C-alpha positions as CSV (number, residue, x, y, z in Angstrom):
1,X,-106.4,30.9,-77.5
2,X,-105.8,34.2,-75.9
3,X,-104.5,32.5,-72.7
4,X,-102.2,30.3,-74.7
5,X,-101.0,33.2,-76.7
6,X,-99.8,34.8,-73.5
7,X,-97.6,31.8,-72.8
8,X,-95.4,32.5,-75.9
9,X,-91.8,33.4,-75.2
10,X,-92.1,36.4,-77.6
11,X,-95.4,38.0,-78.6
12,X,-94.1,40.1,-81.5
13,X,-92.0,37.4,-83.2
14,X,-94.3,34.4,-83.0
15,X,-98.0,33.8,-83.8
16,X,-100.1,31.0,-82.4
17,X,-101.8,29.0,-85.1
18,X,-103.1,26.0,-83.2
19,X,-102.5,23.7,-80.3
20,X,-102.6,20.0,-79.5
21,X,-103.5,18.8,-76.0
22,X,-102.8,15.3,-74.8
23,X,-104.4,14.9,-71.3
24,X,-103.2,11.3,-70.8
25,X,-99.6,12.2,-71.6
26,X,-99.8,15.6,-69.8
27,X,-98.4,17.2,-72.9
28,X,-99.2,20.5,-74.6
29,X,-98.0,21.3,-78.1
30,X,-98.2,24.8,-79.6
31,X,-97.9,25.3,-83.4
32,X,-96.4,28.7,-84.1
33,X,-95.4,30.7,-87.1
34,X,-92.8,33.4,-87.4
35,X,-94.0,37.0,-88.0
36,X,-90.7,38.3,-89.4
37,X,-91.0,39.6,-93.0
38,X,-87.3,39.9,-93.4
39,X,-84.1,38.9,-91.6
40,X,-80.4,39.8,-91.5
41,X,-77.7,37.5,-92.8
42,X,-75.6,36.2,-89.8
43,X,-72.4,36.5,-91.8
44,X,-72.5,39.9,-93.5
45,X,-75.5,41.5,-91.8
46,X,-77.3,42.4,-95.0
47,X,-81.2,42.3,-94.6
48,X,-83.2,40.2,-97.0
49,X,-86.9,39.6,-97.7
50,X,-86.5,36.9,-100.4
51,X,-87.9,33.7,-98.9
52,X,-86.2,30.5,-100.0
53,X,-88.2,27.9,-98.1
54,X,-89.8,27.1,-94.7
55,X,-89.2,24.3,-92.2
56,X,-90.4,23.4,-88.7
57,X,-88.2,23.8,-85.6
58,X,-89.1,22.0,-82.4
59,X,-88.3,23.6,-79.0
60,X,-88.8,22.4,-75.5
61,X,-90.2,25.1,-73.2
62,X,-91.1,25.5,-69.6
63,X,-93.9,23.2,-68.3
64,X,-97.4,24.7,-68.0
65,X,-98.9,23.6,-64.6
66,X,-98.4,19.8,-64.9
67,X,-98.2,19.7,-68.7
68,X,-94.9,19.6,-70.5
69,X,-94.8,22.2,-73.3
70,X,-93.4,21.9,-76.8
71,X,-93.2,24.6,-79.4
72,X,-93.2,23.8,-83.1
73,X,-92.1,26.9,-84.9
74,X,-92.5,27.4,-88.6
75,X,-89.5,29.5,-89.7
76,X,-88.2,30.8,-93.0
77,X,-85.0,30.5,-94.9
78,X,-83.9,33.5,-96.9
79,X,-81.6,34.3,-99.8
80,X,-78.7,36.6,-98.9
81,X,-78.9,39.8,-101.0
82,X,-75.2,40.4,-100.8
83,X,-73.4,38.7,-103.8
84,X,-70.0,38.9,-102.1
85,X,-71.2,37.0,-99.0
86,X,-70.1,33.4,-98.8
87,X,-73.5,32.4,-97.3
88,X,-76.1,32.1,-100.0
89,X,-79.0,30.9,-97.9
90,X,-79.5,31.5,-94.2
91,X,-82.2,30.8,-91.6
92,X,-83.9,33.6,-89.6
93,X,-82.8,33.8,-85.9
94,X,-84.8,34.3,-82.7
95,X,-82.2,35.3,-80.1
96,X,-85.0,36.3,-77.7
97,X,-86.7,32.8,-78.0
98,X,-83.8,30.3,-78.5
99,X,-80.2,30.2,-79.6
100,X,-79.1,28.9,-83.0
101,X,-79.4,25.1,-83.3
102,X,-80.8,25.0,-79.8
103,X,-83.6,22.5,-78.9
104,X,-84.6,24.4,-75.8
105,X,-86.0,27.9,-75.3
106,X,-83.9,30.6,-73.7
107,X,-86.1,30.8,-70.6
108,X,-85.9,27.1,-70.1
109,X,-82.1,27.2,-70.4
110,X,-82.0,29.9,-67.8
111,X,-84.1,27.9,-65.4
112,X,-81.9,24.8,-65.8
113,X,-78.8,26.9,-65.3
114,X,-80.2,28.3,-62.1
115,X,-81.0,24.7,-60.9
116,X,-77.5,23.5,-61.8
117,X,-75.8,26.4,-60.0
118,X,-77.9,25.7,-56.8
119,X,-78.0,21.9,-56.8
120,X,-75.3,20.6,-59.1
121,X,-75.6,17.8,-61.7
122,X,-77.2,14.7,-60.2
123,X,-79.1,16.5,-57.4
124,X,-80.4,19.0,-60.0
125,X,-81.5,16.2,-62.3
126,X,-83.5,14.6,-59.4
127,X,-85.1,18.0,-58.7
128,X,-86.0,18.5,-62.4
129,X,-88.1,15.3,-62.3
130,X,-90.3,16.8,-59.6
131,X,-90.6,20.0,-61.5
132,X,-91.6,18.3,-64.8
133,X,-88.4,19.0,-66.6
134,X,-86.6,16.4,-68.6
135,X,-82.9,16.9,-68.1
136,X,-80.0,14.7,-66.9
137,X,-77.0,15.7,-64.8
138,X,-74.6,15.8,-67.7
139,X,-76.8,18.3,-69.6
140,X,-77.0,20.6,-66.5
141,X,-73.2,20.6,-66.2
142,X,-72.9,21.4,-70.0
143,X,-75.2,24.3,-69.6
144,X,-73.0,25.6,-66.8
145,X,-70.0,25.6,-69.1
146,X,-71.8,28.1,-71.4
147,X,-72.2,30.7,-68.6
148,X,-69.7,33.6,-68.6
149,X,-67.4,33.9,-65.6
150,X,-68.6,36.5,-63.0
151,X,-66.5,39.7,-62.9
152,X,-63.6,39.5,-60.5
153,X,-63.8,41.9,-57.5
154,X,-60.6,42.3,-55.7
155,X,-61.2,41.0,-52.1
156,X,-59.9,42.6,-49.0
157,X,-58.8,39.2,-47.5
158,X,-57.1,37.0,-50.0
159,X,-56.0,33.4,-49.6
160,X,-53.1,32.0,-51.6
161,X,-52.1,28.4,-51.9
162,X,-50.7,25.9,-54.5
163,X,-52.6,23.0,-56.1
164,X,-51.5,20.2,-58.4
165,X,-52.3,20.3,-62.0
166,X,-50.4,17.0,-62.3
167,X,-49.2,15.7,-59.0
168,X,-45.4,15.7,-58.6
169,X,-44.9,17.5,-62.0
170,X,-46.9,20.6,-62.5
171,X,-48.4,22.9,-59.9
172,X,-50.4,26.1,-60.0
173,X,-51.6,28.8,-57.6
174,X,-55.2,29.2,-56.5
175,X,-56.5,32.6,-55.1
176,X,-59.5,32.5,-52.8
177,X,-61.8,35.2,-51.5
178,X,-61.8,34.4,-47.8
179,X,-64.8,36.4,-47.0
180,X,-67.0,35.0,-49.9
181,X,-65.5,31.5,-49.5
182,X,-65.0,31.0,-53.3
183,X,-62.0,30.9,-55.7
184,X,-61.5,33.9,-57.9
185,X,-58.4,33.0,-60.0
186,X,-56.2,30.2,-61.0
187,X,-52.6,31.0,-61.9
188,X,-50.6,28.7,-64.2
189,X,-47.6,28.2,-61.9
190,X,-46.5,29.0,-58.3
191,X,-43.7,31.4,-59.0
192,X,-43.2,34.7,-57.3
193,X,-43.3,36.6,-60.5
194,X,-46.8,35.3,-61.4
195,X,-48.2,36.3,-58.0
196,X,-46.5,39.7,-58.1
197,X,-48.0,40.4,-61.5
198,X,-51.5,39.5,-60.3
199,X,-51.2,41.6,-57.1
200,X,-50.1,44.6,-59.1
201,X,-53.0,44.3,-61.5
202,X,-55.5,44.0,-58.7
203,X,-54.7,46.5,-56.0
204,X,-56.9,46.7,-52.9
205,X,-55.9,43.5,-51.0
206,X,-55.4,44.3,-47.3
207,X,-54.7,40.9,-45.7
208,X,-53.1,37.9,-47.4
209,X,-53.4,34.4,-46.0
210,X,-50.6,32.1,-47.1
211,X,-48.4,29.2,-46.1
212,X,-44.7,29.6,-45.0
213,X,-43.5,29.4,-48.6
214,X,-40.6,31.7,-49.3
215,X,-41.7,32.0,-52.9
216,X,-45.1,33.4,-52.0
217,X,-43.6,35.7,-49.4
218,X,-41.2,37.2,-52.0
219,X,-44.1,37.6,-54.5
220,X,-46.3,39.3,-51.9
221,X,-43.5,41.6,-50.8
222,X,-42.8,42.7,-54.4
223,X,-46.4,43.0,-55.6
224,X,-48.1,44.4,-52.5
225,X,-45.7,45.4,-49.8
226,X,-48.4,47.1,-47.7
227,X,-50.4,43.8,-47.3
228,X,-50.4,42.2,-43.9
229,X,-49.5,38.5,-44.1
230,X,-51.2,35.9,-41.9
231,X,-51.2,32.1,-41.6
232,X,-54.5,30.3,-42.0
233,X,-55.8,27.6,-39.6
234,X,-54.9,24.7,-41.8
235,X,-51.2,25.6,-42.1
236,X,-51.0,26.5,-38.4
237,X,-52.2,23.0,-37.5
238,X,-50.0,21.4,-40.1
239,X,-46.9,23.2,-38.7
240,X,-47.9,22.2,-35.2
241,X,-48.2,18.6,-36.2
242,X,-44.8,18.6,-37.9
243,X,-43.2,20.2,-34.9
244,X,-44.7,17.7,-32.5
245,X,-43.7,14.8,-34.6
246,X,-40.1,16.0,-34.6
247,X,-40.2,16.7,-30.8
248,X,-41.5,13.3,-29.8
249,X,-39.6,11.2,-32.4
250,X,-37.6,8.5,-30.7
251,X,-39.3,9.0,-27.3
252,X,-42.1,6.4,-27.6
253,X,-40.8,4.5,-24.5
254,X,-41.0,7.6,-22.3
255,X,-44.5,8.4,-23.6
256,X,-45.6,4.8,-22.9
257,X,-44.2,4.8,-19.3
258,X,-46.0,8.1,-18.6
259,X,-49.3,6.6,-19.9
260,X,-48.8,3.5,-17.7
261,X,-48.2,5.6,-14.7
262,X,-51.3,7.7,-15.3
263,X,-53.4,4.5,-15.7
264,X,-52.0,3.0,-12.5
265,X,-52.7,6.2,-10.6
266,X,-56.3,6.1,-11.8
267,X,-56.7,2.5,-10.6
268,X,-57.1,1.0,-14.1
269,X,-55.5,-2.4,-14.7
270,X,-53.5,-2.8,-17.9
271,X,-55.2,-6.1,-18.6
272,X,-58.6,-4.3,-18.8
273,X,-57.4,-2.2,-21.7
274,X,-58.1,-3.8,-25.0
275,X,-55.1,-3.9,-27.3
276,X,-55.5,-2.0,-30.5
277,X,-55.7,-4.1,-33.6
278,X,-53.2,-3.8,-36.3
279,X,-54.1,-2.9,-39.8
280,X,-53.4,-6.4,-40.9
281,X,-55.7,-7.9,-38.3
282,X,-58.4,-5.4,-39.3
283,X,-58.1,-6.3,-43.0
284,X,-58.3,-10.0,-42.1
285,X,-61.5,-9.5,-40.1
286,X,-63.0,-7.5,-42.9
287,X,-62.2,-10.2,-45.4
288,X,-63.6,-12.9,-43.1
289,X,-66.9,-10.9,-42.6
290,X,-67.1,-10.4,-46.4
291,X,-66.7,-14.2,-47.0
292,X,-69.4,-14.9,-44.5
293,X,-71.8,-12.5,-46.1
294,X,-71.1,-13.9,-49.6
295,X,-71.7,-17.4,-48.3
296,X,-75.0,-16.5,-46.7
297,X,-76.1,-14.9,-49.9
298,X,-75.2,-18.1,-51.9
299,X,-77.1,-20.2,-49.3
300,X,-80.2,-18.0,-49.7
301,X,-79.9,-18.3,-53.5
302,X,-80.0,-22.1,-53.3
303,X,-76.3,-22.9,-53.8
304,X,-76.4,-25.6,-51.1
305,X,-80.0,-25.8,-49.9
306,X,-79.8,-29.5,-48.8
307,X,-76.8,-29.0,-46.5
308,X,-78.1,-25.7,-45.2
309,X,-81.4,-27.3,-44.2
310,X,-79.5,-30.2,-42.6
311,X,-77.2,-28.0,-40.5
312,X,-79.9,-25.6,-39.4
313,X,-82.0,-28.6,-38.2
314,X,-79.2,-30.2,-36.2
315,X,-76.5,-27.7,-35.1
316,X,-76.5,-24.7,-32.8
317,X,-75.9,-21.2,-34.0
318,X,-72.2,-21.1,-33.5
319,X,-71.7,-24.3,-35.5
320,X,-73.7,-22.9,-38.3
321,X,-71.5,-19.9,-38.5
322,X,-68.5,-22.2,-38.5
323,X,-69.9,-24.3,-41.2
324,X,-70.7,-21.3,-43.4
325,X,-67.1,-20.1,-42.9
326,X,-65.7,-23.5,-44.0
327,X,-67.9,-23.3,-47.1
328,X,-66.5,-19.9,-47.9
329,X,-63.0,-21.2,-47.4
330,X,-63.4,-23.9,-50.0
331,X,-65.0,-21.2,-52.3
332,X,-67.9,-23.6,-52.8
333,X,-65.8,-25.8,-55.1
334,X,-66.8,-28.8,-52.9
335,X,-70.5,-28.1,-53.5
336,X,-70.3,-28.9,-57.2
337,X,-72.0,-32.0,-58.5
338,X,-69.6,-34.7,-59.6
339,X,-69.8,-36.9,-62.7
340,X,-71.6,-39.6,-60.7
341,X,-74.2,-37.2,-59.4
342,X,-73.0,-37.1,-55.8
343,X,-72.7,-33.8,-54.0
344,X,-69.6,-32.9,-52.0
345,X,-70.0,-30.6,-49.0
346,X,-67.4,-28.6,-47.1
347,X,-69.8,-28.3,-44.2
348,X,-69.1,-31.9,-43.2
349,X,-65.5,-31.0,-42.2
350,X,-66.9,-28.6,-39.5
351,X,-69.5,-30.9,-38.1
352,X,-68.7,-32.0,-34.5
353,X,-72.0,-33.5,-33.3
354,X,-73.0,-37.0,-34.2
355,X,-76.6,-35.8,-34.9
356,X,-75.4,-33.2,-37.4
357,X,-73.2,-35.8,-39.1
358,X,-76.0,-38.2,-39.5
359,X,-78.3,-35.6,-40.9
360,X,-75.7,-34.3,-43.3
361,X,-74.9,-37.8,-44.5
362,X,-78.4,-38.2,-45.7
363,X,-77.7,-35.3,-48.2
364,X,-74.0,-35.7,-49.0
365,X,-72.9,-39.0,-50.6
366,X,-69.2,-38.1,-50.7
367,X,-67.3,-36.7,-47.7
368,X,-64.2,-34.6,-47.8
């Protein structure tokens, strides 16, 4: 009992009455009682010692070794002693143990928030399974929303760029600490006045990385004229790409002739160079491969077992692939059983060998 008493989240607020151990379920339950003789009303703050009733509160706690831990706390309800208070009956609080209406202890919540900050939602949920914690990814993300924002420290190197709150309609400004690689503020719009106001309220920026927007330039000049403006790598490459596109626009023939001359000088024949496939040809090949895969799955599931056995017994590999493609072209409509009980088969239209035809005819009564 002394060892279990040391596991309590608060030694001066809770008292251990008994415990229940379930070895098969790897679960430990501690039955606790509140030791507070009086409590303060959460509305008016008036202390009260008049007990109205008692009830049990169930809290999930940190696991103990390989056993999940549950706390069943017997708490009191008090009458408010202030007649002017709108709350007549209130429940005693345990801010050190758990928040109001919470089903988890405060120390368990802190551990889950640390996991969520490090691993995120789904990855954190998978980690919780190995740690003996029952928690899903959505719960971890909800716990993160209750954390207060960290204090903003004005960075020496600040990155400024716009982002879309709603693409094509409403844009804002994001401010990023370049040294720490994390955003520090989101501004509601991308006007010069908003950036100027923020820079004046947060002095200390030495270098400001921005794009070539005149709006941000005017806001930086008015808000922090001593800041040195620079262009980041992304916008430099973007500007280079736009400049090259404008320079080489309409000169495809000259570029192609230079490429042919270089290949001929290297002794490479133009016929040896494979022609690049167009996007339409790539989509056509992807759809064809998808049809083949779907057909093979249907064959394995028994959609056309007789014809499949006949073709594999009589045809070479390339004819089998052709037959499967024909089946996918007909979308297996020809493999349905007719009213007379005969089976139609699209594979028959792709058979070229007489042996394959004779074998398939034993299974298919009706030919296409």
